[in-house]
NUFIFI-997757 format. One line per 2 residues: number of its first residue (from 1); their letters; for each residue x negated, y negated, z negated of N, C-alpha, C. Coordinates in nm, 3 decimals. Layout:
N
NUM	a	X:Y:Z:X:Y:Z:X:Y:Z ~ ...
***
This chain:
130
1	md	-0.759:1.555:1.607:-0.684:1.491:1.530:-0.706:1.358:1.452 ~ -0.656:1.287:1.423:-0.659:1.154:1.285:-0.548:1.238:1.191
3	lv	-0.658:1.156:1.049:-0.568:1.166:0.917:-0.472:1.070:0.918 ~ -0.390:1.068:0.894:-0.267:0.961:0.847:-0.234:0.918:0.713
5	vv	-0.300:0.788:0.722:-0.284:0.792:0.555:-0.107:0.646:0.596 ~ -0.060:0.663:0.452:0.077:0.518:0.428:0.050:0.464:0.369
7	ga	0.063:0.326:0.356:0.102:0.243:0.284:0.169:0.154:0.223 ~ 0.226:0.143:0.124:0.363:0.076:0.066:0.345:-0.082:0.088
9	ai	0.351:-0.153:0.154:0.362:-0.300:0.158:0.483:-0.369:0.041 ~ 0.477:-0.322:-0.123:0.630:-0.362:-0.200:0.601:-0.514:-0.264
11	vs	0.732:-0.578:-0.211:0.744:-0.644:-0.223:0.849:-0.701:-0.309 ~ 0.792:-0.797:-0.428:0.914:-0.853:-0.531:0.916:-0.944:-0.554
13	ag	1.051:-1.054:-0.511:1.067:-1.205:-0.558:0.913:-1.245:-0.510 ~ 0.895:-1.181:-0.376:0.785:-1.278:-0.302:0.619:-1.274:-0.337
15	rl	0.592:-1.138:-0.440:0.544:-1.112:-0.472:0.483:-0.917:-0.372 ~ 0.347:-0.946:-0.377:0.267:-0.811:-0.307:0.203:-0.731:-0.435
17	lg	0.276:-0.656:-0.454:0.179:-0.526:-0.548:0.073:-0.452:-0.471 ~ -0.062:-0.475:-0.563:-0.177:-0.438:-0.543:-0.216:-0.309:-0.595
19	aq	-0.314:-0.227:-0.575:-0.311:-0.107:-0.662:-0.536:-0.103:-0.697 ~ -0.560:-0.105:-0.819:-0.730:-0.075:-0.764:-0.719:0.070:-0.782
21	ra	-0.855:0.074:-0.692:-0.861:0.219:-0.676:-0.983:0.229:-0.775 ~ -0.906:0.386:-0.792:-0.985:0.444:-0.989:-1.144:0.540:-0.853
23	ep	-1.106:0.610:-0.761:-1.187:0.743:-0.682:-1.212:0.674:-0.626 ~ -1.236:0.739:-0.460:-1.356:0.810:-0.473:-1.455:0.654:-0.538
25	ph	-1.602:0.739:-0.640:-1.686:0.583:-0.660:-1.700:0.505:-0.571 ~ -1.712:0.515:-0.427:-1.768:0.452:-0.305:-1.669:0.305:-0.301
27	ma	-1.504:0.359:-0.326:-1.386:0.287:-0.352:-1.347:0.251:-0.482 ~ -1.376:0.253:-0.556:-1.390:0.270:-0.705:-1.410:0.120:-0.733
29	gg	-1.289:0.026:-0.796:-1.320:-0.133:-0.817:-1.191:-0.216:-0.720 ~ -1.189:-0.127:-0.555:-1.129:-0.174:-0.428:-0.986:-0.245:-0.476
31	we	-0.941:-0.311:-0.379:-0.765:-0.342:-0.424:-0.705:-0.261:-0.255 ~ -0.616:-0.183:-0.319:-0.565:-0.168:-0.152:-0.343:-0.159:-0.183
33	lp	-0.313:-0.108:-0.070:-0.207:-0.061:-0.079:-0.139:0.083:-0.155 ~ -0.057:0.011:-0.230:-0.006:0.207:-0.243:0.009:0.269:-0.153
35	gg	0.021:0.413:-0.231:0.000:0.556:-0.097:-0.077:0.653:-0.095 ~ -0.112:0.711:0.010:-0.171:0.816:0.062:-0.179:0.901:0.179
37	kv	-0.251:1.001:0.185:-0.274:1.121:0.306:-0.097:1.167:0.256 ~ -0.073:1.201:0.445:0.025:1.221:0.485:0.030:1.422:0.517
39	dp	0.077:1.509:0.421:0.087:1.622:0.453:0.113:1.686:0.575 ~ 0.049:1.781:0.610:0.080:1.877:0.706:0.242:1.915:0.704
41	ge	0.344:1.845:0.792:0.481:1.908:0.787:0.537:1.816:0.788 ~ 0.503:1.711:0.701:0.607:1.598:0.670:0.580:1.498:0.740
43	sd	0.706:1.409:0.725:0.679:1.272:0.799:0.614:1.219:0.717 ~ 0.579:1.049:0.795:0.532:0.960:0.707:0.601:0.883:0.628
45	ed	0.706:0.839:0.621:0.830:0.789:0.569:0.818:0.832:0.447 ~ 0.837:1.020:0.421:0.819:1.081:0.318:0.690:1.066:0.212
47	al	0.596:1.125:0.324:0.531:1.124:0.270:0.470:0.974:0.177 ~ 0.529:0.870:0.241:0.517:0.749:0.128:0.588:0.701:0.014
49	vr	0.800:0.732:0.064:0.844:0.743:-0.095:0.762:0.866:-0.144 ~ 0.701:0.947:-0.149:0.641:1.094:-0.225:0.512:0.958:-0.362
51	ec	0.461:0.962:-0.245:0.316:0.950:-0.282:0.324:0.759:-0.369 ~ 0.458:0.687:-0.344:0.519:0.631:-0.482:0.560:0.668:-0.565
53	de	0.585:0.791:-0.585:0.647:0.825:-0.660:0.559:0.862:-0.769 ~ 0.448:0.988:-0.694:0.324:1.005:-0.791:0.240:0.946:-0.826
55	el	0.185:0.830:-0.820:0.092:0.707:-0.816:0.154:0.633:-0.868 ~ 0.268:0.591:-0.853:0.364:0.450:-0.929:0.476:0.457:-0.988
57	av	0.561:0.596:-1.003:0.683:0.620:-1.091:0.731:0.557:-1.062 ~ 0.802:0.523:-0.935:0.870:0.425:-0.863:0.925:0.536:-0.755
59	kv	1.032:0.467:-0.753:1.145:0.493:-0.650:1.197:0.439:-0.514 ~ 1.139:0.370:-0.439:1.144:0.308:-0.336:1.216:0.329:-0.195
61	rl	1.299:0.212:-0.159:1.352:0.267:0.003:1.260:0.147:0.124 ~ 1.229:0.192:0.243:1.137:0.172:0.289:1.235:0.101:0.376
63	gr	1.126:-0.055:0.411:1.198:-0.147:0.506:1.126:-0.082:0.640 ~ 1.095:-0.239:0.661:1.025:-0.206:0.824:0.939:-0.188:0.868
65	rv	0.827:-0.119:0.948:0.651:-0.100:0.959:0.607:-0.204:0.981 ~ 0.500:-0.232:0.959:0.403:-0.335:0.956:0.301:-0.316:1.060
67	gg	0.276:-0.366:1.203:0.180:-0.369:1.271:0.205:-0.203:1.375 ~ 0.092:-0.220:1.379:0.112:-0.056:1.452:0.048:0.069:1.362
69	dw	-0.065:0.139:1.427:-0.187:0.186:1.369:-0.291:0.092:1.308 ~ -0.351:0.099:1.218:-0.441:0.057:1.138:-0.531:0.169:1.152
71	rl	-0.671:0.094:1.229:-0.809:0.209:1.202:-0.822:0.152:1.078 ~ -0.904:0.286:0.982:-0.939:0.313:0.864:-1.062:0.335:0.904
73	se	-1.051:0.478:0.961:-1.251:0.509:0.999:-1.232:0.545:1.160 ~ -1.313:0.650:1.155:-1.334:0.728:1.354:-1.194:0.804:1.316
75	ra	-1.170:0.857:1.185:-1.088:0.996:1.148:-0.935:0.932:1.113 ~ -0.964:0.825:1.080:-0.829:0.791:1.007:-0.756:0.703:0.983
77	ll	-0.629:0.682:1.036:-0.576:0.568:1.036:-0.491:0.550:0.931 ~ -0.413:0.359:0.942:-0.302:0.331:0.830:-0.184:0.294:0.870
79	rv	-0.096:0.351:0.827:0.068:0.318:0.908:0.083:0.298:0.711 ~ 0.180:0.132:0.769:0.275:0.076:0.654:0.358:0.029:0.681
81	wt	0.407:0.009:0.567:0.619:-0.011:0.579:0.610:-0.148:0.467 ~ 0.647:-0.220:0.434:0.755:-0.229:0.349:0.821:-0.173:0.261
83	ae	0.856:-0.242:0.108:0.970:-0.131:0.055:0.957:-0.228:-0.031 ~ 1.067:-0.148:-0.135:1.150:-0.187:-0.236:1.108:-0.140:-0.324
85	iv	1.116:-0.167:-0.465:1.138:-0.048:-0.574:1.287:-0.027:-0.572 ~ 1.357:0.087:-0.596:1.482:0.103:-0.669:1.528:0.160:-0.750
87	eg	1.413:0.257:-0.844:1.411:0.245:-0.943:1.297:0.257:-1.000 ~ 1.268:0.210:-1.111:1.166:0.217:-1.243:1.137:0.112:-1.209
89	ep	0.942:0.153:-1.272:0.877:-0.012:-1.276:0.728:0.041:-1.221 ~ 0.690:0.029:-1.157:0.518:0.052:-1.158:0.452:0.088:-1.254
91	qa	0.396:0.174:-1.286:0.278:0.247:-1.326:0.154:0.287:-1.267 ~ 0.033:0.248:-1.379:-0.094:0.292:-1.309:-0.129:0.432:-1.322
93	le	-0.082:0.527:-1.273:-0.116:0.707:-1.334:-0.249:0.672:-1.217 ~ -0.249:0.681:-1.108:-0.379:0.724:-1.038:-0.467:0.599:-1.016
95	hl	-0.441:0.442:-1.119:-0.542:0.338:-1.030:-0.574:0.280:-1.132 ~ -0.657:0.184:-1.121:-0.712:0.130:-1.279:-0.664:-0.020:-1.290
97	al	-0.564:-0.009:-1.229:-0.463:-0.193:-1.246:-0.400:-0.184:-1.144 ~ -0.262:-0.227:-1.192:-0.158:-0.308:-1.129:-0.203:-0.415:-1.123
99	rw	-0.118:-0.515:-0.971:-0.106:-0.682:-1.001:-0.021:-0.711:-0.878 ~ 0.096:-0.787:-0.924:0.129:-0.834:-0.884:0.127:-1.025:-0.808
101	la	0.130:-0.991:-0.736:0.017:-1.164:-0.631:0.100:-1.192:-0.545 ~ 0.132:-1.339:-0.568:0.155:-1.428:-0.520:0.179:-1.423:-0.369
103	ph	0.191:-1.541:-0.307:0.182:-1.607:-0.196:0.010:-1.633:-0.170 ~ 0.035:-1.786:-0.326:-0.096:-1.781:-0.323:-0.249:-1.739:-0.407
105	ev	-0.229:-1.662:-0.453:-0.371:-1.522:-0.505:-0.343:-1.420:-0.458 ~ -0.271:-1.362:-0.345:-0.289:-1.226:-0.281:-0.414:-1.199:-0.144
107	yd	-0.573:-1.344:-0.204:-0.652:-1.335:-0.149:-0.782:-1.323:-0.294 ~ -0.683:-1.340:-0.413:-0.791:-1.349:-0.516:-0.837:-1.173:-0.565
109	vd	-0.781:-1.130:-0.483:-0.848:-0.909:-0.500:-0.906:-0.885:-0.410 ~ -1.043:-0.796:-0.451:-1.143:-0.758:-0.367:-1.031:-0.630:-0.271
111	wl	-0.963:-0.684:-0.143:-0.900:-0.543:-0.020:-1.047:-0.512:0.025 ~ -0.955:-0.376:-0.010:-1.058:-0.247:0.075:-1.079:-0.294:0.203
113	pg	-1.143:-0.278:0.315:-1.182:-0.338:0.424:-1.057:-0.287:0.529 ~ -0.997:-0.152:0.488:-0.903:-0.096:0.561:-0.762:-0.158:0.517
115	dr	-0.725:-0.246:0.415:-0.611:-0.291:0.388:-0.657:-0.478:0.425 ~ -0.765:-0.494:0.456:-0.796:-0.650:0.476:-0.660:-0.726:0.571
117	pv	-0.672:-0.595:0.717:-0.599:-0.656:0.797:-0.422:-0.671:0.808 ~ -0.417:-0.581:0.732:-0.290:-0.533:0.692:-0.187:-0.652:0.590
119	ig	-0.317:-0.705:0.510:-0.263:-0.813:0.374:-0.246:-0.934:0.456 ~ -0.361:-0.967:0.611:-0.332:-1.108:0.640:-0.259:-1.068:0.766
121	al	-0.149:-0.991:0.811:-0.046:-0.968:0.889:0.106:-0.979:0.773 ~ 0.052:-1.002:0.684:0.219:-0.974:0.558:0.170:-1.148:0.548
123	vr	0.061:-1.214:0.509:0.042:-1.305:0.498:0.111:-1.410:0.701 ~ 0.035:-1.385:0.761:0.122:-1.461:0.899:0.227:-1.439:0.940
125	eg	0.336:-1.293:0.891:0.425:-1.286:0.901:0.544:-1.334:0.785 ~ 0.504:-1.394:0.685:0.527:-1.452:0.607:0.625:-1.423:0.528
127	ll	0.576:-1.203:0.539:0.663:-1.138:0.401:0.621:-1.129:0.290 ~ 0.543:-1.275:0.241:0.521:-1.309:0.097:0.581:-1.416:0.079
129	rg	0.662:-1.483:0.101:0.764:-1.608:0.004:0.851:-1.579:-0.067 ~ 0.785:-1.687:-0.135:0.895:-1.647:-0.269:1.047:-1.696:-0.248
***
Protein backbone atom coordinates (compact mmCIF):
# COMPACT_ATOMS: atom_id res chain seq x y z
CA UNK A 1 0.00 0.00 0.00
CA UNK A 2 1.27 3.44 -0.94
CA UNK A 3 2.12 6.13 1.55
CA UNK A 4 -0.02 9.15 0.66
CA UNK A 5 1.47 12.63 0.96
CA UNK A 6 -0.74 15.68 0.43
CA UNK A 7 0.35 19.10 -0.78
CA UNK A 8 -1.27 22.53 -0.92
CA UNK A 9 -0.82 24.85 -3.87
CA UNK A 10 -1.61 27.97 -1.85
CA UNK A 11 -2.17 30.85 -4.25
CA UNK A 12 -2.78 34.46 -3.26
CA UNK A 13 -2.86 37.41 -5.66
CA UNK A 14 -1.52 35.12 -8.39
CA UNK A 15 1.50 34.07 -6.33
CA UNK A 16 2.33 30.54 -5.15
CA UNK A 17 3.61 29.80 -1.63
CA UNK A 18 6.79 27.73 -1.68
CA UNK A 19 8.31 26.18 1.43
CA UNK A 20 11.99 25.30 1.87
CA UNK A 21 12.59 21.94 3.60
CA UNK A 22 14.58 21.88 6.83
CA UNK A 23 14.82 18.07 7.00
CA UNK A 24 15.59 15.24 6.41
CA UNK A 25 19.19 16.02 5.43
CA UNK A 26 18.92 14.68 1.87
CA UNK A 27 15.96 17.02 1.20
CA UNK A 28 17.02 20.03 3.29
CA UNK A 29 17.20 23.24 1.29
CA UNK A 30 14.88 21.95 -1.45
CA UNK A 31 11.56 23.64 -2.09
CA UNK A 32 8.14 22.02 -1.88
CA UNK A 33 4.47 22.70 -1.61
CA UNK A 34 3.41 22.68 2.07
CA UNK A 35 1.75 19.51 3.30
CA UNK A 36 2.62 16.12 4.70
CA UNK A 37 1.63 12.54 5.35
CA UNK A 38 -1.94 11.35 5.70
CA UNK A 39 -2.48 9.63 9.05
CA UNK A 40 -4.34 6.29 9.25
CA UNK A 41 -8.11 6.87 9.22
CA UNK A 42 -7.72 10.49 8.07
CA UNK A 43 -9.05 11.76 4.74
CA UNK A 44 -6.59 13.37 2.33
CA UNK A 45 -8.39 16.69 2.64
CA UNK A 46 -8.46 16.65 6.45
CA UNK A 47 -4.75 15.79 6.51
CA UNK A 48 -3.92 18.73 4.26
CA UNK A 49 -5.91 21.20 6.35
CA UNK A 50 -4.19 19.83 9.50
CA UNK A 51 -0.71 19.97 7.95
CA UNK A 52 -1.15 23.60 6.85
CA UNK A 53 -2.19 24.48 10.40
CA UNK A 54 0.78 22.61 11.93
CA UNK A 55 3.43 23.75 9.42
CA UNK A 56 2.28 27.27 8.62
CA UNK A 57 -0.16 28.30 11.40
CA UNK A 58 -2.87 29.06 8.83
CA UNK A 59 -6.38 27.82 8.17
CA UNK A 60 -6.97 26.98 4.52
CA UNK A 61 -9.97 26.29 2.31
CA UNK A 62 -9.20 23.65 -0.28
CA UNK A 63 -10.14 24.17 -3.90
CA UNK A 64 -9.77 21.67 -6.70
CA UNK A 65 -7.44 18.74 -7.09
CA UNK A 66 -4.40 19.33 -9.30
CA UNK A 67 -3.80 16.35 -11.56
CA UNK A 68 -4.10 12.82 -10.24
CA UNK A 69 -1.61 10.88 -8.16
CA UNK A 70 1.96 12.17 -8.55
CA UNK A 71 4.52 9.43 -7.90
CA UNK A 72 7.19 10.43 -5.34
CA UNK A 73 8.87 7.05 -5.02
CA UNK A 74 8.13 3.34 -5.33
CA UNK A 75 6.11 3.51 -2.13
CA UNK A 76 4.81 7.10 -1.95
CA UNK A 77 2.51 9.30 -3.96
CA UNK A 78 1.56 12.95 -3.78
CA UNK A 79 -1.94 14.38 -4.07
CA UNK A 80 -2.25 18.16 -4.46
CA UNK A 81 -5.11 20.62 -4.06
CA UNK A 82 -5.29 24.33 -4.68
CA UNK A 83 -5.90 26.22 -1.46
CA UNK A 84 -6.57 29.69 -0.16
CA UNK A 85 -5.73 31.04 3.26
CA UNK A 86 -8.85 31.97 5.21
CA UNK A 87 -7.16 32.75 8.53
CA UNK A 88 -3.64 33.69 9.61
CA UNK A 89 -0.36 34.64 7.95
CA UNK A 90 2.01 31.83 6.92
CA UNK A 91 4.90 31.22 9.32
CA UNK A 92 7.85 28.91 8.71
CA UNK A 93 7.26 26.71 11.77
CA UNK A 94 8.83 23.58 10.24
CA UNK A 95 10.61 25.01 7.18
CA UNK A 96 13.81 27.00 6.65
CA UNK A 97 11.95 29.66 4.68
CA UNK A 98 8.71 30.52 2.92
CA UNK A 99 8.46 32.50 -0.29
CA UNK A 100 5.59 33.89 -2.34
CA UNK A 101 6.47 33.28 -5.98
CA UNK A 102 4.99 35.30 -8.83
CA UNK A 103 4.45 33.37 -12.08
CA UNK A 104 7.76 34.63 -13.52
CA UNK A 105 9.60 33.60 -10.30
CA UNK A 106 8.18 30.11 -9.87
CA UNK A 107 11.31 28.44 -11.28
CA UNK A 108 13.72 30.67 -9.30
CA UNK A 109 13.78 28.11 -6.47
CA UNK A 110 15.08 24.53 -6.55
CA UNK A 111 11.89 22.47 -6.31
CA UNK A 112 12.24 18.92 -5.01
CA UNK A 113 11.94 16.35 -7.82
CA UNK A 114 8.51 15.15 -6.66
CA UNK A 115 7.07 18.67 -6.76
CA UNK A 116 8.47 19.74 -10.16
CA UNK A 117 5.77 18.09 -12.32
CA UNK A 118 3.06 19.63 -10.13
CA UNK A 119 4.58 23.10 -10.53
CA UNK A 120 4.61 22.55 -14.29
CA UNK A 121 0.92 21.58 -14.18
CA UNK A 122 0.04 24.70 -12.15
CA UNK A 123 1.80 26.90 -14.72
CA UNK A 124 0.24 25.07 -17.71
CA UNK A 125 -3.25 25.29 -16.20
CA UNK A 126 -2.84 29.04 -15.62
CA UNK A 127 -3.38 28.83 -11.87
CA UNK A 128 -0.65 31.38 -11.15
CA UNK A 129 -1.96 34.31 -13.14
CA UNK A 130 -2.23 37.60 -11.29
